[in-house]
LUMBA-392059 format. One record per residue (C-alpha): residue number from 1; x, y, z. Coordinates in Angstrom, 3 decimals, padded with zeros to 6 digits, m for minus. Layout:
<markols>
<markol num="NUM" c1="X" c2="Y" c3="Z"/>
...
</markols>
This chain:
<markols>
<markol num="1" c1="140.933" c2="197.960" c3="089.398"/>
<markol num="2" c1="142.674" c2="195.472" c3="087.362"/>
<markol num="3" c1="143.539" c2="193.544" c3="090.686"/>
<markol num="4" c1="139.709" c2="193.113" c3="091.451"/>
<markol num="5" c1="139.495" c2="192.010" c3="087.546"/>
<markol num="6" c1="141.957" c2="189.833" c3="088.222"/>
<markol num="7" c1="140.679" c2="187.844" c3="091.234"/>
<markol num="8" c1="137.028" c2="187.572" c3="089.685"/>
<markol num="9" c1="138.685" c2="186.084" c3="086.176"/>
<markol num="10" c1="140.920" c2="183.731" c3="088.857"/>
<markol num="11" c1="137.978" c2="182.878" c3="090.492"/>
<markol num="12" c1="135.618" c2="181.980" c3="087.537"/>
<markol num="13" c1="138.639" c2="179.838" c3="086.116"/>
<markol num="14" c1="137.909" c2="177.108" c3="088.771"/>
<markol num="15" c1="134.663" c2="176.257" c3="087.441"/>
<markol num="16" c1="136.451" c2="175.983" c3="083.649"/>
<markol num="17" c1="135.936" c2="172.596" c3="082.394"/>
<markol num="18" c1="139.965" c2="171.981" c3="082.308"/>
<markol num="19" c1="140.424" c2="173.063" c3="085.241"/>
<markol num="20" c1="138.376" c2="170.761" c3="086.776"/>
<markol num="21" c1="139.713" c2="167.830" c3="085.009"/>
<markol num="22" c1="143.121" c2="168.846" c3="085.139"/>
<markol num="23" c1="143.251" c2="169.097" c3="089.076"/>
<markol num="24" c1="140.458" c2="166.969" c3="090.034"/>
<markol num="25" c1="140.991" c2="164.376" c3="088.114"/>
<markol num="26" c1="138.373" c2="161.586" c3="087.059"/>
<markol num="27" c1="136.862" c2="161.549" c3="090.417"/>
<markol num="28" c1="135.865" c2="165.278" c3="090.793"/>
<markol num="29" c1="134.138" c2="164.564" c3="087.203"/>
<markol num="30" c1="132.110" c2="161.934" c3="088.301"/>
<markol num="31" c1="131.001" c2="163.886" c3="091.349"/>
<markol num="32" c1="129.821" c2="166.414" c3="088.716"/>
<markol num="33" c1="128.128" c2="163.991" c3="086.454"/>
<markol num="34" c1="126.268" c2="162.464" c3="089.702"/>
<markol num="35" c1="124.821" c2="165.741" c3="091.024"/>
<markol num="36" c1="124.182" c2="167.239" c3="087.760"/>
<markol num="37" c1="122.067" c2="164.346" c3="087.005"/>
<markol num="38" c1="120.749" c2="163.656" c3="090.417"/>
<markol num="39" c1="120.277" c2="166.621" c3="092.734"/>
<markol num="40" c1="118.406" c2="169.504" c3="091.646"/>
<markol num="41" c1="120.510" c2="171.917" c3="092.687"/>
<markol num="42" c1="123.048" c2="170.700" c3="090.338"/>
<markol num="43" c1="121.776" c2="172.341" c3="087.046"/>
<markol num="44" c1="124.129" c2="175.054" c3="086.520"/>
<markol num="45" c1="126.881" c2="172.172" c3="086.603"/>
<markol num="46" c1="128.791" c2="171.940" c3="082.864"/>
<markol num="47" c1="128.022" c2="168.388" c3="082.196"/>
<markol num="48" c1="128.347" c2="168.374" c3="078.498"/>
<markol num="49" c1="131.190" c2="170.201" c3="078.390"/>
<markol num="50" c1="132.965" c2="168.270" c3="081.151"/>
<markol num="51" c1="132.733" c2="165.256" c3="079.331"/>
<markol num="52" c1="134.010" c2="166.820" c3="075.952"/>
<markol num="53" c1="136.828" c2="167.623" c3="077.646"/>
<markol num="54" c1="137.469" c2="164.827" c3="079.647"/>
<markol num="55" c1="137.697" c2="163.055" c3="076.032"/>
<markol num="56" c1="140.049" c2="165.186" c3="074.818"/>
<markol num="57" c1="142.485" c2="165.357" c3="077.794"/>
<markol num="58" c1="141.945" c2="161.295" c3="077.512"/>
<markol num="59" c1="143.401" c2="161.439" c3="074.466"/>
<markol num="60" c1="146.242" c2="164.093" c3="074.768"/>
<markol num="61" c1="147.467" c2="161.788" c3="078.013"/>
<markol num="62" c1="146.772" c2="165.125" c3="080.224"/>
<markol num="63" c1="143.669" c2="162.631" c3="082.177"/>
<markol num="64" c1="145.997" c2="159.147" c3="082.657"/>
<markol num="65" c1="142.935" c2="156.819" c3="082.068"/>
<markol num="66" c1="142.004" c2="154.808" c3="079.280"/>
<markol num="67" c1="138.920" c2="156.101" c3="077.111"/>
<markol num="68" c1="136.894" c2="152.834" c3="078.471"/>
<markol num="69" c1="137.910" c2="153.357" c3="081.608"/>
<markol num="70" c1="136.451" c2="157.036" c3="081.471"/>
<markol num="71" c1="133.492" c2="156.173" c3="079.495"/>
<markol num="72" c1="132.262" c2="153.084" c3="081.561"/>
<markol num="73" c1="132.896" c2="155.155" c3="084.955"/>
<markol num="74" c1="130.487" c2="158.363" c3="083.427"/>
<markol num="75" c1="128.232" c2="156.258" c3="082.138"/>
<markol num="76" c1="127.697" c2="154.370" c3="085.665"/>
<markol num="77" c1="127.748" c2="157.578" c3="087.377"/>
<markol num="78" c1="125.115" c2="159.335" c3="084.883"/>
<markol num="79" c1="122.927" c2="156.410" c3="085.762"/>
<markol num="80" c1="122.946" c2="156.341" c3="089.498"/>
<markol num="81" c1="122.961" c2="160.160" c3="089.614"/>
<markol num="82" c1="119.364" c2="159.734" c3="087.741"/>
<markol num="83" c1="117.968" c2="157.463" c3="090.060"/>
<markol num="84" c1="118.552" c2="159.110" c3="093.120"/>
<markol num="85" c1="116.471" c2="162.313" c3="091.208"/>
<markol num="86" c1="113.928" c2="159.943" c3="090.575"/>
<markol num="87" c1="113.843" c2="158.569" c3="093.792"/>
<markol num="88" c1="113.590" c2="161.759" c3="095.328"/>
<markol num="89" c1="111.003" c2="163.615" c3="092.594"/>
<markol num="90" c1="108.864" c2="159.791" c3="093.827"/>
<markol num="91" c1="109.149" c2="160.670" c3="097.768"/>
<markol num="92" c1="108.499" c2="164.683" c3="097.329"/>
<markol num="93" c1="105.646" c2="164.271" c3="094.779"/>
<markol num="94" c1="103.817" c2="167.490" c3="094.373"/>
<markol num="95" c1="104.924" c2="169.059" c3="097.678"/>
<markol num="96" c1="108.020" c2="170.616" c3="095.197"/>
<markol num="97" c1="105.487" c2="172.897" c3="093.398"/>
<markol num="98" c1="105.038" c2="174.572" c3="097.050"/>
<markol num="99" c1="108.875" c2="174.887" c3="097.415"/>
<markol num="100" c1="109.845" c2="178.738" c3="097.286"/>
<markol num="101" c1="112.101" c2="179.376" c3="094.379"/>
<markol num="102" c1="115.722" c2="180.167" c3="095.268"/>
<markol num="103" c1="118.973" c2="180.316" c3="093.072"/>
<markol num="104" c1="119.235" c2="176.267" c3="093.515"/>
<markol num="105" c1="115.671" c2="175.586" c3="092.816"/>
<markol num="106" c1="113.248" c2="176.949" c3="090.318"/>
<markol num="107" c1="109.601" c2="175.799" c3="089.613"/>
<markol num="108" c1="109.982" c2="177.048" c3="086.052"/>
<markol num="109" c1="112.818" c2="174.641" c3="085.976"/>
<markol num="110" c1="110.514" c2="171.333" c3="086.874"/>
<markol num="111" c1="107.689" c2="172.907" c3="084.282"/>
<markol num="112" c1="110.131" c2="173.093" c3="081.862"/>
<markol num="113" c1="110.887" c2="169.181" c3="082.584"/>
<markol num="114" c1="107.334" c2="168.510" c3="082.445"/>
<markol num="115" c1="106.608" c2="170.271" c3="079.137"/>
<markol num="116" c1="109.517" c2="167.980" c3="077.625"/>
<markol num="117" c1="107.176" c2="164.819" c3="079.088"/>
<markol num="118" c1="104.220" c2="166.179" c3="077.339"/>
<markol num="119" c1="105.950" c2="166.463" c3="074.129"/>
<markol num="120" c1="107.897" c2="163.605" c3="073.867"/>
<markol num="121" c1="107.072" c2="160.997" c3="076.953"/>
<markol num="122" c1="109.660" c2="158.428" c3="077.448"/>
<markol num="123" c1="111.981" c2="159.965" c3="074.852"/>
<markol num="124" c1="112.554" c2="163.107" c3="077.249"/>
<markol num="125" c1="115.147" c2="160.952" c3="079.390"/>
<markol num="126" c1="117.348" c2="160.643" c3="076.378"/>
<markol num="127" c1="116.712" c2="163.681" c3="074.899"/>
<markol num="128" c1="116.874" c2="165.772" c3="078.168"/>
<markol num="129" c1="120.633" c2="164.315" c3="078.623"/>
<markol num="130" c1="121.571" c2="166.798" c3="076.179"/>
<markol num="131" c1="119.984" c2="169.727" c3="077.541"/>
<markol num="132" c1="120.838" c2="171.636" c3="080.934"/>
<markol num="133" c1="118.520" c2="172.151" c3="083.576"/>
<markol num="134" c1="116.164" c2="169.314" c3="081.911"/>
<markol num="135" c1="118.902" c2="166.599" c3="082.432"/>
<markol num="136" c1="118.592" c2="167.265" c3="086.125"/>
<markol num="137" c1="114.883" c2="167.420" c3="086.518"/>
<markol num="138" c1="113.610" c2="164.941" c3="084.083"/>
<markol num="139" c1="114.419" c2="162.176" c3="086.464"/>
<markol num="140" c1="112.704" c2="164.216" c3="089.238"/>
<markol num="141" c1="109.652" c2="164.481" c3="087.240"/>
<markol num="142" c1="109.865" c2="160.986" c3="086.404"/>
<markol num="143" c1="109.704" c2="159.832" c3="089.928"/>
<markol num="144" c1="106.711" c2="162.984" c3="090.588"/>
<markol num="145" c1="104.499" c2="161.422" c3="088.037"/>
<markol num="146" c1="105.630" c2="158.130" c3="089.220"/>
<markol num="147" c1="106.636" c2="156.623" c3="086.300"/>
<markol num="148" c1="107.152" c2="152.826" c3="086.284"/>
<markol num="149" c1="110.611" c2="152.236" c3="087.389"/>
<markol num="150" c1="111.408" c2="149.547" c3="084.607"/>
<markol num="151" c1="110.403" c2="152.303" c3="082.226"/>
<markol num="152" c1="112.160" c2="154.968" c3="083.755"/>
<markol num="153" c1="115.619" c2="152.504" c3="083.982"/>
<markol num="154" c1="115.360" c2="151.603" c3="079.993"/>
<markol num="155" c1="115.097" c2="155.668" c3="079.148"/>
<markol num="156" c1="117.536" c2="156.177" c3="082.009"/>
<markol num="157" c1="120.352" c2="153.693" c3="080.294"/>
<markol num="158" c1="119.349" c2="154.832" c3="077.060"/>
<markol num="159" c1="119.880" c2="158.252" c3="077.802"/>
<markol num="160" c1="123.094" c2="157.890" c3="079.634"/>
<markol num="161" c1="124.524" c2="155.616" c3="076.662"/>
<markol num="162" c1="123.711" c2="158.409" c3="074.166"/>
<markol num="163" c1="124.855" c2="161.279" c3="076.167"/>
<markol num="164" c1="128.335" c2="159.837" c3="077.446"/>
<markol num="165" c1="129.193" c2="158.044" c3="074.712"/>
<markol num="166" c1="128.515" c2="160.849" c3="071.929"/>
<markol num="167" c1="130.250" c2="163.377" c3="073.842"/>
<markol num="168" c1="133.262" c2="161.571" c3="075.542"/>
<markol num="169" c1="134.026" c2="160.197" c3="072.178"/>
<markol num="170" c1="133.638" c2="163.315" c3="070.436"/>
<markol num="171" c1="136.282" c2="164.818" c3="072.745"/>
<markol num="172" c1="138.409" c2="162.260" c3="072.100"/>
<markol num="173" c1="138.229" c2="162.498" c3="068.391"/>
<markol num="174" c1="138.954" c2="165.813" c3="068.562"/>
<markol num="175" c1="142.350" c2="165.129" c3="070.949"/>
<markol num="176" c1="143.384" c2="162.228" c3="068.239"/>
<markol num="177" c1="142.685" c2="164.023" c3="065.258"/>
<markol num="178" c1="143.498" c2="167.858" c3="066.280"/>
<markol num="179" c1="146.095" c2="167.456" c3="069.319"/>
<markol num="180" c1="146.349" c2="171.503" c3="069.250"/>
<markol num="181" c1="142.454" c2="171.469" c3="069.816"/>
<markol num="182" c1="143.353" c2="171.815" c3="073.491"/>
<markol num="183" c1="144.350" c2="175.089" c3="072.698"/>
<markol num="184" c1="141.255" c2="176.616" c3="071.449"/>
<markol num="185" c1="138.882" c2="174.654" c3="073.998"/>
<markol num="186" c1="137.619" c2="177.614" c3="075.508"/>
<markol num="187" c1="135.772" c2="178.659" c3="072.075"/>
<markol num="188" c1="134.875" c2="175.030" c3="071.345"/>
<markol num="189" c1="133.255" c2="174.784" c3="074.690"/>
<markol num="190" c1="131.441" c2="177.949" c3="074.119"/>
<markol num="191" c1="129.961" c2="176.689" c3="071.027"/>
<markol num="192" c1="128.932" c2="173.705" c3="072.286"/>
<markol num="193" c1="127.129" c2="175.906" c3="075.397"/>
<markol num="194" c1="125.442" c2="177.478" c3="072.767"/>
<markol num="195" c1="123.783" c2="174.584" c3="071.044"/>
<markol num="196" c1="122.614" c2="172.812" c3="074.218"/>
<markol num="197" c1="121.200" c2="175.894" c3="075.972"/>
<markol num="198" c1="119.148" c2="177.215" c3="072.922"/>
<markol num="199" c1="116.244" c2="174.557" c3="073.246"/>
<markol num="200" c1="116.279" c2="174.834" c3="077.026"/>
<markol num="201" c1="115.814" c2="179.049" c3="076.285"/>
<markol num="202" c1="113.097" c2="178.313" c3="074.064"/>
<markol num="203" c1="111.695" c2="176.131" c3="076.487"/>
<markol num="204" c1="111.599" c2="178.184" c3="079.429"/>
<markol num="205" c1="110.805" c2="180.802" c3="077.643"/>
<markol num="206" c1="107.314" c2="179.198" c3="076.593"/>
<markol num="207" c1="107.107" c2="178.125" c3="080.600"/>
<markol num="208" c1="107.211" c2="181.773" c3="081.352"/>
<markol num="209" c1="104.639" c2="182.884" c3="078.510"/>
<markol num="210" c1="101.962" c2="180.227" c3="079.953"/>
<markol num="211" c1="102.226" c2="181.601" c3="083.378"/>
<markol num="212" c1="101.872" c2="184.720" c3="082.446"/>
<markol num="213" c1="098.941" c2="184.098" c3="080.178"/>
<markol num="214" c1="096.894" c2="182.108" c3="083.287"/>
</markols>
């Protein structure tokens, strides 16, 4: 039994931000950011915690790149990823609603992003960057509703700048003022996940409530 548990924990350790950054480097970070921001099946990827970890490991020299290099490359990748999501939503259109639910796609996620647009409009592309699931589906919905491209790009650039700039810089700051924070990275990331997940849970609960009320 202990051996089985060991294999399970070892398997999931591969999805820990520190492991991904330490062994995959900047390239793997960019791939994750691109997929999470542009492809509907990337909603479960740990973008927030990865960027925070990248900033921290950049400060402690585990990641051999300058802060400017990390910020610039992740910023551009986040923008490019969302552009792909916008194009996908634009091309797929209402047909997405007839798509069957699976592990990688749920209509409730799409509707949660729509709810955000109803409340916040263009600000969804900025606020939504900080929220798992919404971050992935907001560009897709923007394309689906045929938002003007220049308007989408305005929100896309602002959102990417705020998201990448704040999280990577925060991680870097932690690494500079508290070098031992790397030892407590798991706890820090858990708090970060809880903070960002709560609004999404609330929104998804509202979506399910609406659906059951119909």
